[in-house]
PASEBA-1860 file (N, C-alpha, C; in nm, 3 decimals):
! residues 279
1> MAKTKKSL> 6.985/6.728/8.302/6.868/6.827/8.304/6.906/6.938/8.419 ~ 6.938/6.891/8.530/6.964/6.993/8.635/7.074/7.070/8.603 ~ 7.177/7.016/8.535/7.287/7.088/8.501/7.259/7.193/8.395 ~ 7.175/7.155/8.300/7.134/7.254/8.195/7.060/7.375/8.261 ~ 6.975/7.344/8.353/6.895/7.452/8.429/7.001/7.539/8.492 ~ 7.090/7.475/8.572/7.199/7.551/8.649/7.276/7.645/8.545 ~ 7.308/7.602/8.424/7.390/7.666/8.338/7.315/7.784/8.278 ~ 7.168/7.765/8.249/7.083/7.856/8.201/7.064/7.978/8.300
9> GGSVIETV> 7.053/7.933/8.422/7.042/8.032/8.526/7.160/8.117/8.538 ~ 7.268/8.053/8.549/7.411/8.124/8.541/7.413/8.232/8.420 ~ 7.370/8.197/8.327/7.376/8.276/8.207/7.290/8.392/8.207 ~ 7.156/8.376/8.269/7.066/8.495/8.287/7.131/8.588/8.395 ~ 7.199/8.513/8.513/7.249/8.617/8.607/7.364/8.699/8.545 ~ 7.445/8.628/8.454/7.550/8.716/8.395/7.499/8.816/8.319 ~ 7.408/8.799/8.255/7.348/8.890/8.134/7.293/9.024/8.232 ~ 7.218/8.979/8.339/7.177/9.088/8.423/7.286/9.167/8.485
17> KTIVYALI> 7.383/9.104/8.521/7.509/9.174/8.585/7.569/9.266/8.472 ~ 7.583/9.212/8.356/7.627/9.296/8.249/7.558/9.410/8.223 ~ 7.428/9.403/8.221/7.336/9.528/8.200/7.347/9.618/8.304 ~ 7.359/9.567/8.427/7.359/9.648/8.549/7.479/9.741/8.543 ~ 7.601/9.665/8.528/7.733/9.736/8.505/7.728/9.844/8.399 ~ 7.671/9.797/8.290/7.665/9.900/8.177/7.586/10.023/8.201 ~ 7.475/10.005/8.283/7.395/10.111/8.322/7.481/10.204/8.424 ~ 7.549/10.135/8.517/7.624/10.222/8.620/7.733/10.301/8.544
25> LAGIFRSL> 7.793/10.238/8.451/7.913/10.316/8.379/7.854/10.422/8.295 ~ 7.732/10.404/8.229/7.657/10.503/8.156/7.621/10.627/8.250 ~ 7.575/10.590/8.365/7.532/10.681/8.465/7.645/10.766/8.511 ~ 7.772/10.708/8.532/7.885/10.780/8.581/7.926/10.871/8.472 ~ 7.947/10.816/8.344/7.975/10.911/8.231/7.881/11.033/8.221 ~ 7.757/11.002/8.227/7.655/11.097/8.201/7.657/11.210/8.324 ~ 7.695/11.167/8.430/7.709/11.254/8.549/7.830/11.348/8.550 ~ 7.944/11.273/8.495/8.058/11.343/8.521/8.109/11.428/8.387
33> FFQPFWIP> 8.081/11.371/8.270/8.133/11.434/8.144/8.034/11.499/8.069 ~ 7.959/11.411/7.998/7.863/11.485/7.879/7.730/11.420/7.902 ~ 7.626/11.503/7.911/7.491/11.470/7.910/7.416/11.496/7.776 ~ 7.352/11.403/7.714/7.276/11.410/7.593/7.156/11.499/7.618 ~ 7.138/11.586/7.523/7.021/11.684/7.526/6.950/11.679/7.394 ~ 6.835/11.682/7.392/6.754/11.712/7.267/6.651/11.824/7.290 ~ 6.659/11.898/7.167/6.573/12.037/7.170/6.442/12.007/7.133 ~ 6.342/12.016/7.240/6.203/12.000/7.217/6.122/12.110/7.182
41> SGSMKDTL> 6.187/12.232/7.181/6.092/12.371/7.150/6.180/12.465/7.083 ~ 6.110/12.560/7.037/6.189/12.675/6.928/6.227/12.786/7.018 ~ 6.255/12.783/7.148/6.286/12.901/7.229/6.430/12.957/7.202 ~ 6.515/12.878/7.148/6.655/12.903/7.111/6.671/12.932/6.956 ~ 6.574/12.936/6.876/6.595/12.956/6.740/6.661/13.090/6.717 ~ 6.749/13.128/6.610/6.789/13.004/6.518/6.936/12.947/6.551 ~ 6.970/12.964/6.701/7.083/12.905/6.736/7.055/12.757/6.743 ~ 6.950/12.719/6.799/6.922/12.566/6.813/6.766/12.555/6.769
49> LIGDFLFV> 6.755/12.459/6.678/6.625/12.425/6.617/6.567/12.294/6.690 ~ 6.444/12.297/6.679/6.362/12.176/6.741/6.409/12.051/6.652 ~ 6.454/11.935/6.743/6.506/11.833/6.683/6.668/11.835/6.692 ~ 6.735/11.924/6.724/6.887/11.927/6.737/6.916/11.826/6.864 ~ 7.015/11.754/6.835/7.064/11.662/6.940/7.216/11.692/6.972 ~ 7.229/11.735/7.107/7.380/11.782/7.141/7.421/11.702/7.270 ~ 7.538/11.726/7.302/7.591/11.680/7.433/7.624/11.807/7.499 ~ 7.594/11.800/7.636/7.620/11.918/7.729/7.764/11.884/7.812
57> NKMAYGYS> 7.838/11.974/7.811/7.980/11.969/7.867/7.968/11.996/8.020 ~ 7.959/11.886/8.098/7.949/11.906/8.248/8.067/11.946/8.314 ~ 8.178/11.921/8.242/8.312/11.965/8.296/8.333/12.115/8.323 ~ 8.256/12.189/8.224/8.275/12.334/8.216/8.259/12.420/8.338 ~ 8.157/12.379/8.417/8.133/12.476/8.539/8.141/12.358/8.665 ~ 8.203/12.258/8.652/8.213/12.180/8.788/8.089/12.104/8.808 ~ 8.057/12.053/8.932/7.962/11.964/8.970/7.890/12.012/9.085 ~ 7.769/11.969/9.083/7.673/12.003/9.196/7.557/11.890/9.188
65> YASCPSII> 7.462/11.909/9.271/7.349/11.805/9.287/7.289/11.791/9.136 ~ 7.282/11.914/9.072/7.230/11.912/8.929/7.304/11.836/8.822 ~ 7.423/11.789/8.859/7.501/11.706/8.775/7.453/11.569/8.753 ~ 7.382/11.529/8.862/7.325/11.375/8.869/7.222/11.371/8.759 ~ 7.215/11.256/8.710/7.109/11.245/8.598/6.966/11.238/8.649 ~ 6.869/11.272/8.562/6.724/11.258/8.598/6.671/11.141/8.483 ~ 6.571/11.090/8.540/6.503/10.991/8.441/6.351/11.020/8.447 ~ 6.319/11.079/8.332/6.174/11.127/8.318/6.118/11.050/8.178
73> IPRFGINV> 6.022/10.971/8.211/5.950/10.893/8.098/5.805/10.892/8.133 ~ 5.741/11.009/8.098/5.593/11.031/8.118/5.503/10.905/8.089 ~ 5.544/10.836/7.952/5.456/10.732/7.920/5.456/10.631/8.010 ~ 5.555/10.600/8.091/5.556/10.506/8.194/5.534/10.551/8.335 ~ 5.516/10.674/8.353/5.493/10.733/8.480/5.606/10.752/8.580 ~ 5.736/10.755/8.503/5.865/10.753/8.563/5.902/10.915/8.567 ~ 5.932/10.960/8.695/5.974/11.090/8.702/6.082/11.100/8.828 ~ 6.205/11.071/8.802/6.300/11.064/8.892/6.394/11.184/8.870
81> DAEDFCGF> 6.391/11.283/8.957/6.484/11.399/8.935/6.611/11.383/8.990 ~ 6.701/11.469/8.943/6.839/11.477/9.000/6.844/11.492/9.145 ~ 6.749/11.564/9.197/6.742/11.580/9.346/6.705/11.468/9.421 ~ 6.650/11.386/9.352/6.602/11.247/9.420/6.732/11.178/9.436 ~ 6.819/11.170/9.334/6.954/11.102/9.341/7.057/11.165/9.444 ~ 7.062/11.299/9.424/7.176/11.384/9.487/7.138/11.478/9.576 ~ 7.009/11.497/9.611/6.962/11.607/9.687/7.042/11.633/9.822 ~ 7.097/11.516/9.873/7.186/11.535/9.994/7.303/11.623/9.986
89> VKRNNERL> 7.345/11.650/9.850/7.449/11.759/9.850/7.416/11.889/9.800 ~ 7.279/11.909/9.801/7.223/12.043/9.756/7.237/12.141/9.885 ~ 7.322/12.216/9.882/7.339/12.318/9.994/7.432/12.425/9.958 ~ 7.414/12.548/10.016/7.499/12.662/10.020/7.531/12.706/9.875 ~ 7.467/12.658/9.752/7.463/12.716/9.623/7.611/12.698/9.588 ~ 7.695/12.589/9.624/7.820/12.563/9.580/7.842/12.450/9.480 ~ 7.965/12.445/9.429/8.002/12.346/9.320/8.127/12.272/9.365 ~ 8.152/12.156/9.320/8.285/12.097/9.330/8.361/12.129/9.209
97> FGGQPQRG> 8.493/12.162/9.218/8.563/12.210/9.087/8.493/12.298/9.014 ~ 8.433/12.408/9.071/8.347/12.502/9.019/8.433/12.601/8.911 ~ 8.359/12.606/8.804/8.401/12.707/8.690/8.306/12.811/8.668 ~ 8.359/12.919/8.636/8.249/13.046/8.613/8.211/13.042/8.475 ~ 8.076/13.047/8.457/8.021/13.063/8.315/8.059/13.203/8.263 ~ 8.052/13.214/8.148/8.088/13.337/8.066/7.947/13.401/8.006 ~ 7.939/13.525/8.016/7.820/13.578/7.953/7.814/13.566/7.795 ~ 7.695/13.514/7.762/7.680/13.457/7.616/7.677/13.313/7.590
105> DVVVFRHP> 7.736/13.245/7.692/7.725/13.091/7.695/7.584/13.044/7.677 ~ 7.574/12.937/7.594/7.435/12.862/7.596/7.451/12.736/7.701 ~ 7.360/12.754/7.804/7.372/12.673/7.921/7.247/12.583/7.943 ~ 7.267/12.470/7.992/7.138/12.376/8.043/7.155/12.389/8.188 ~ 7.034/12.423/8.240/7.017/12.442/8.389/6.897/12.375/8.426 ~ 6.887/12.337/8.574/6.767/12.284/8.636/6.672/12.399/8.664 ~ 6.544/12.385/8.628/6.445/12.501/8.666/6.448/12.502/8.820 ~ 6.453/12.617/8.885/6.462/12.618/9.025/6.345/12.566/9.103
113> VSGRDYIK> 6.238/12.549/9.030/6.105/12.505/9.082/6.074/12.367/9.044 ~ 6.061/12.356/8.905/6.015/12.217/8.847/6.122/12.114/8.852 ~ 6.248/12.155/8.834/6.369/12.062/8.836/6.384/12.020/8.689 ~ 6.298/12.064/8.596/6.326/12.012/8.453/6.438/12.091/8.397 ~ 6.501/12.030/8.290/6.618/12.078/8.231/6.578/12.183/8.111 ~ 6.631/12.321/8.135/6.611/12.408/8.033/6.745/12.451/7.979 ~ 6.736/12.506/7.855/6.861/12.548/7.774/6.834/12.695/7.719 ~ 6.912/12.788/7.766/6.896/12.935/7.741/7.036/12.978/7.718
121> RLIGLPGD> 7.032/13.115/7.673/7.180/13.191/7.681/7.173/13.281/7.798 ~ 7.293/13.271/7.857/7.340/13.342/7.969/7.358/13.507/7.926 ~ 7.275/13.571/7.991/7.281/13.724/7.973/7.331/13.802/8.096 ~ 7.287/13.781/8.213/7.323/13.837/8.322/7.418/13.765/8.436 ~ 7.516/13.803/8.470/7.608/13.746/8.563/7.558/13.800/8.707 ~ 7.607/13.734/8.811/7.590/13.781/8.954/7.633/13.934/8.970 ~ 7.525/14.009/9.018/7.565/14.159/9.038/7.536/14.240/8.932 ~ 7.492/14.183/8.802/7.468/14.275/8.689/7.331/14.328/8.701
129> KVQIKDGK> 7.320/14.445/8.635/7.183/14.506/8.618/7.151/14.497/8.475 ~ 7.044/14.414/8.448/7.000/14.392/8.317/6.873/14.470/8.296 ~ 6.874/14.562/8.197/6.749/14.658/8.166/6.709/14.634/8.027 ~ 6.567/14.613/8.032/6.503/14.594/7.903/6.414/14.719/7.893 ~ 6.435/14.808/7.785/6.347/14.934/7.765/6.336/14.956/7.620 ~ 6.206/14.962/7.570/6.173/14.981/7.447/6.235/14.876/7.353 ~ 6.227/14.758/7.397/6.278/14.646/7.310/6.436/14.623/7.300 ~ 6.499/14.727/7.384/6.635/14.719/7.378/6.706/14.671/7.516
137> ISINDERV> 6.819/14.595/7.518/6.873/14.535/7.630/6.997/14.621/7.662 ~ 7.014/14.647/7.787/7.144/14.689/7.840/7.188/14.621/7.967 ~ 7.313/14.603/7.977/7.379/14.521/8.077/7.478/14.636/8.155 ~ 7.438/14.674/8.279/7.526/14.756/8.354/7.538/14.895/8.289 ~ 7.420/14.931/8.212/7.412/15.058/8.149/7.495/15.074/8.018 ~ 7.533/14.944/7.970/7.595/14.944/7.840/7.490/14.862/7.741 ~ 7.460/14.926/7.631/7.364/14.863/7.535/7.420/14.744/7.457 ~ 7.323/14.643/7.457/7.362/14.527/7.379/7.325/14.572/7.224
145> ETADAGMF> 7.431/14.594/7.133/7.407/14.632/7.016/7.347/14.544/6.931 ~ 7.256/14.592/6.843/7.175/14.488/6.738/7.185/14.552/6.612 ~ 7.195/14.461/6.514/7.196/14.490/6.373/7.114/14.390/6.295 ~ 7.038/14.446/6.174/6.960/14.366/6.112/7.038/14.255/6.035 ~ 6.995/14.119/6.043/7.088/14.011/5.973/6.984/13.930/5.868 ~ 6.890/14.007/5.803/6.785/13.959/5.710/6.680/13.892/5.790 ~ 6.627/13.796/5.726/6.499/13.731/5.766/6.531/13.569/5.790 ~ 6.482/13.529/5.904/6.480/13.377/5.910/6.349/13.312/5.867
153> VETYAPQG> 6.370/13.219/5.768/6.249/13.162/5.709/6.243/13.021/5.734 ~ 6.129/12.970/5.774/6.107/12.825/5.779/5.957/12.800/5.738 ~ 5.920/12.668/5.723/5.803/12.630/5.679/5.699/12.642/5.799 ~ 5.590/12.701/5.769/5.477/12.708/5.864/5.401/12.568/5.875 ~ 5.451/12.492/5.973/5.382/12.355/5.992/5.420/12.303/6.141 ~ 5.347/12.193/6.176/5.370/12.142/6.316/5.511/12.102/6.310 ~ 5.595/12.109/6.425/5.732/12.074/6.431/5.750/11.982/6.553 ~ 5.841/11.883/6.533/5.876/11.801/6.647/5.779/11.706/6.687
161> PFRNQPRC> 5.808/11.634/6.792/5.708/11.534/6.855/5.592/11.595/6.916 ~ 5.604/11.714/6.968/5.481/11.783/7.026/5.413/11.871/6.924 ~ 5.452/11.867/6.801/5.373/11.934/6.687/5.351/12.072/6.703 ~ 5.451/12.145/6.773/5.455/12.280/6.790/5.433/12.358/6.671 ~ 5.351/12.473/6.658/5.344/12.567/6.554/5.418/12.684/6.556 ~ 5.512/12.719/6.481/5.594/12.835/6.496/5.525/12.971/6.492 ~ 5.566/13.067/6.574/5.516/13.191/6.559/5.575/13.274/6.449 ~ 5.505/13.351/6.380/5.567/13.412/6.250/5.535/13.565/6.250
169> SNNPKKFG> 5.626/13.641/6.183/5.591/13.789/6.167/5.494/13.816/6.057 ~ 5.498/13.733/5.969/5.401/13.759/5.836/5.264/13.688/5.843 ~ 5.229/13.619/5.967/5.106/13.574/5.971/5.070/13.470/5.862 ~ 5.117/13.358/5.811/5.088/13.286/5.708/4.934/13.219/5.749 ~ 4.882/13.187/5.648/4.733/13.139/5.661/4.715/12.988/5.663 ~ 4.799/12.913/5.628/4.796/12.794/5.604/4.924/12.708/5.603 ~ 4.927/12.578/5.643/5.060/12.504/5.656/5.108/12.495/5.519 ~ 5.246/12.494/5.514/5.323/12.477/5.390/5.391/12.617/5.336
177> EDCEKFRL> 5.314/12.726/5.395/5.352/12.861/5.349/5.502/12.903/5.434 ~ 5.556/13.005/5.388/5.677/13.058/5.447/5.630/13.108/5.587 ~ 5.720/13.086/5.684/5.701/13.166/5.803/5.831/13.254/5.827 ~ 5.804/13.371/5.856/5.935/13.462/5.858/5.936/13.519/6.002 ~ 6.058/13.557/6.032/6.092/13.621/6.162/6.204/13.715/6.129 ~ 6.228/13.824/6.182/6.325/13.921/6.179/6.447/13.852/6.260 ~ 6.565/13.857/6.182/6.687/13.793/6.229/6.782/13.913/6.273 ~ 6.830/13.905/6.390/6.926/14.014/6.435/7.063/13.965/6.478
185> KSTLPDGR> 7.163/14.038/6.468/7.294/14.003/6.526/7.313/14.083/6.658 ~ 7.322/14.036/6.763/7.334/14.088/6.896/7.495/14.082/6.936 ~ 7.528/14.206/6.985/7.672/14.194/7.032/7.666/14.245/7.176 ~ 7.714/14.164/7.263/7.721/14.202/7.408/7.835/14.286/7.439 ~ 7.831/14.368/7.551/7.923/14.466/7.583/8.066/14.416/7.570 ~ 8.110/14.285/7.605/8.238/14.232/7.587/8.273/14.198/7.457 ~ 8.184/14.207/7.357/8.213/14.191/7.219/8.169/14.056/7.165 ~ 8.117/13.981/7.249/8.063/13.848/7.200/7.943/13.860/7.115
193> SFFNLDTF> 7.929/13.794/7.002/7.817/13.817/6.915/7.722/13.687/6.906 ~ 7.605/13.692/6.866/7.520/13.566/6.839/7.402/13.624/6.763 ~ 7.335/13.539/6.696/7.213/13.569/6.631/7.086/13.547/6.707 ~ 6.984/13.624/6.710/6.853/13.591/6.766/6.737/13.638/6.677 ~ 6.613/13.589/6.718/6.501/13.617/6.635/6.409/13.716/6.724 ~ 6.334/13.786/6.620/6.250/13.885/6.692/6.110/13.883/6.600 ~ 6.007/13.833/6.652/5.883/13.823/6.581/5.810/13.962/6.573 ~ 5.822/14.030/6.672/5.738/14.146/6.686/5.813/14.291/6.701
201> KGENIGNS> 5.942/14.276/6.643/6.039/14.396/6.643/6.046/14.455/6.781 ~ 6.074/14.374/6.873/6.097/14.426/7.016/5.977/14.471/7.091 ~ 5.861/14.458/7.042/5.750/14.506/7.116/5.700/14.423/7.229 ~ 5.751/14.291/7.238/5.698/14.192/7.332/5.798/14.143/7.433 ~ 5.923/14.210/7.434/6.016/14.149/7.518/6.022/14.224/7.665 ~ 5.931/14.330/7.672/5.906/14.390/7.799/5.973/14.513/7.831 ~ 5.961/14.575/7.954/6.030/14.700/8.001/6.043/14.668/8.153 ~ 6.167/14.647/8.182/6.184/14.607/8.334/6.343/14.634/8.355
209> IYNVPSGH> 6.367/14.616/8.476/6.503/14.629/8.535/6.515/14.507/8.627 ~ 6.627/14.407/8.592/6.652/14.315/8.663/6.796/14.318/8.735 ~ 6.797/14.310/8.877/6.909/14.322/8.943/6.945/14.175/8.981 ~ 7.056/14.107/8.924/7.094/13.982/8.948/7.158/13.948/9.073 ~ 7.084/13.870/9.166/7.150/13.855/9.290/7.282/13.770/9.292 ~ 7.360/13.795/9.400/7.486/13.718/9.418/7.460/13.572/9.400 ~ 7.544/13.491/9.335/7.535/13.344/9.317/7.418/13.306/9.220 ~ 7.370/13.390/9.131/7.261/13.359/9.046/7.274/13.422/8.898
217> YFFMGDNR> 7.200/13.380/8.821/7.224/13.412/8.677/7.087/13.443/8.599 ~ 7.109/13.527/8.500/6.985/13.569/8.430/6.997/13.512/8.270 ~ 6.890/13.444/8.239/6.890/13.385/8.111/6.787/13.428/8.024 ~ 6.796/13.430/7.893/6.703/13.457/7.795/6.713/13.354/7.678 ~ 6.604/13.329/7.607/6.606/13.241/7.483/6.643/13.340/7.354 ~ 6.703/13.277/7.251/6.735/13.368/7.156/6.610/13.402/7.058 ~ 6.514/13.308/7.064/6.391/13.334/7.003/6.295/13.426/7.108 ~ 6.334/13.547/7.112/6.294/13.636/7.220/6.146/13.635/7.242
225> DNSLDSRI> 6.064/13.630/7.135/5.924/13.634/7.161/5.855/13.507/7.176 ~ 5.926/13.399/7.210/5.898/13.266/7.221/5.961/13.191/7.324 ~ 5.994/13.255/7.436/6.090/13.194/7.543/6.029/13.224/7.672 ~ 6.022/13.110/7.753/5.995/13.119/7.892/6.122/13.120/7.982 ~ 6.176/13.242/8.019/6.291/13.264/8.069/6.302/13.340/8.192 ~ 6.422/13.404/8.213/6.433/13.491/8.355/6.358/13.617/8.348 ~ 6.303/13.646/8.241/6.225/13.774/8.231/6.089/13.759/8.327 ~ 6.046/13.633/8.339/5.940/13.594/8.414/5.976/13.540/8.539
233> GQVQGGVG> 5.923/13.574/8.651/5.957/13.527/8.780/5.892/13.399/8.809 ~ 5.947/13.326/8.905/5.895/13.191/8.941/5.763/13.186/8.989 ~ 5.721/13.296/9.054/5.593/13.297/9.116/5.484/13.310/8.998 ~ 5.521/13.373/8.884/5.431/13.383/8.764/5.459/13.255/8.684 ~ 5.539/13.162/8.724/5.544/13.036/8.644/5.679/13.032/8.540 ~ 5.746/13.147/8.551/5.893/13.165/8.463/5.988/13.093/8.530 ~ 6.112/13.137/8.489/6.234/13.082/8.533/6.294/13.163/8.643 ~ 6.283/13.295/8.638/6.351/13.379/8.737/6.491/13.368/8.752
241> FVPYENLV> 6.571/13.401/8.849/6.703/13.417/8.865/6.747/13.259/8.894 ~ 6.851/13.206/8.830/6.892/13.069/8.859/7.007/13.066/8.937 ~ 7.003/12.977/9.034/7.126/12.964/9.142/7.243/12.894/9.058 ~ 7.356/12.932/9.115/7.478/12.878/9.050/7.472/12.722/9.051 ~ 7.432/12.651/9.170/7.426/12.510/9.172/7.342/12.437/9.075 ~ 7.237/12.514/9.015/7.151/12.462/8.924/7.197/12.441/8.783 ~ 7.308/12.504/8.765/7.379/12.481/8.620/7.409/12.338/8.598 ~ 7.391/12.287/8.491/7.420/12.151/8.458/7.557/12.155/8.355
249> GRADRVMF> 7.551/12.226/8.263/7.670/12.242/8.192/7.652/12.333/8.051 ~ 7.762/12.341/7.972/7.762/12.436/7.856/7.726/12.348/7.739 ~ 7.648/12.390/7.642/7.634/12.334/7.509/7.716/12.404/7.424 ~ 7.799/12.319/7.354/7.919/12.363/7.262/7.890/12.336/7.111 ~ 7.821/12.220/7.084/7.818/12.171/6.945/7.698/12.086/6.941 ~ 7.620/12.094/6.813/7.514/12.014/6.776/7.591/11.882/6.709 ~ 7.536/11.778/6.748/7.582/11.653/6.693/7.501/11.617/6.568 ~ 7.384/11.612/6.571/7.302/11.599/6.441/7.159/11.653/6.475
257> SSAGRSML> 7.086/11.674/6.371/6.941/11.738/6.395/6.844/11.671/6.320 ~ 6.721/11.642/6.366/6.623/11.569/6.295/6.502/11.677/6.275 ~ 6.455/11.686/6.163/6.354/11.780/6.127/6.207/11.702/6.143 ~ 6.204/11.573/6.174/6.095/11.498/6.187/6.038/11.489/6.323 ~ 5.940/11.410/6.344/5.880/11.368/6.482/5.954/11.303/6.567 ~ 6.070/11.232/6.523/6.157/11.150/6.600/6.311/11.165/6.568 ~ 6.386/11.168/6.665/6.537/11.198/6.613/6.576/11.040/6.555 ~ 6.501/10.943/6.556/6.534/10.815/6.507/6.506/10.806/6.361
265> FFWTWRSD> 6.420/10.909/6.310/6.400/10.915/6.161/6.503/10.978/6.073 ~ 6.621/10.895/6.057/6.727/10.945/5.996/6.701/11.002/5.878 ~ 6.608/10.975/5.795/6.572/11.040/5.661/6.536/11.167/5.686 ~ 6.509/11.229/5.794/6.479/11.367/5.816/6.581/11.449/5.884 ~ 6.691/11.388/5.882/6.814/11.467/5.948/6.855/11.566/5.857 ~ 6.897/11.690/5.935/6.944/11.810/5.842/7.089/11.791/5.813 ~ 7.121/11.798/5.693/7.249/11.776/5.650/7.346/11.896/5.686 ~ 7.305/12.005/5.720/7.388/12.127/5.737/7.410/12.131/5.884
273> RFFKAIQ> 7.368/12.051/5.974/7.372/12.073/6.113/7.468/11.955/6.175 ~ 7.521/11.874/6.101/7.610/11.771/6.179/7.741/11.839/6.236 ~ 7.761/11.822/6.373/7.880/11.888/6.456/7.890/12.032/6.426 ~ 7.762/12.098/6.425/7.767/12.239/6.405/7.801/12.296/6.543 ~ 7.906/12.387/6.540/7.936/12.466/6.663/7.835/12.562/6.706 ~ 7.806/12.575/6.836/7.715/12.655/6.871/7.773/12.798/6.935 ~ 7.732/12.894/6.869/7.779/13.026/6.876/7.722/13.099/6.999
END
């Protein structure tokens, strides 16, 4: 009997050790190579949709304190930020094996105040002057050219686990109707192009000049009228300029996408978004 208890105890210990080792390996992989990221909001439509699941390439820009994982599970009151794990290396706005992001990259970064992960498009590099005037964007006095690319149409209905309702140009009256937005093709001064959405034809994106400080970056969401980004300063609850060390990595490809309330509802997966490259 004693031998049986001893064997059982040994099995439990071995199981616990296996789980601990697996978690350590997963943490190392997540910290050094690729971080899973799930899109909870519509701020990057139509490049990224609510329910897209992707991996963030952490090797693209090197490593900083922001490369460490965070564990946030509100249901259980767990909120352990990357700074809690690796805050001791947060200094001088530097990175190990640092690579330089390119204008137009879709980037995951840590919010400078809240520490939460955000995903936006990089518009302004250190030293750039980003000007928004009459709904038009210029970078260092060169216009970001835009061209009409038809309409973006989705169903007006609650979306994702947070049941967000999309904002629409055509003001639908009830769920199930078409929700329309203007779709534009934007071309940066260096020739890189991407698509973005405009609900109010440029009326809501502001009129301001942003001088990007050294070692910082300016981000915007592709869904211009539905994005909390660098156009709003941190004092006002926005993102403001993002330090170099707060970059987590580059988003390159959507792995799969769920149109339902959970990414586990495989019957709601969108068949046209498997392994879709992010432009």
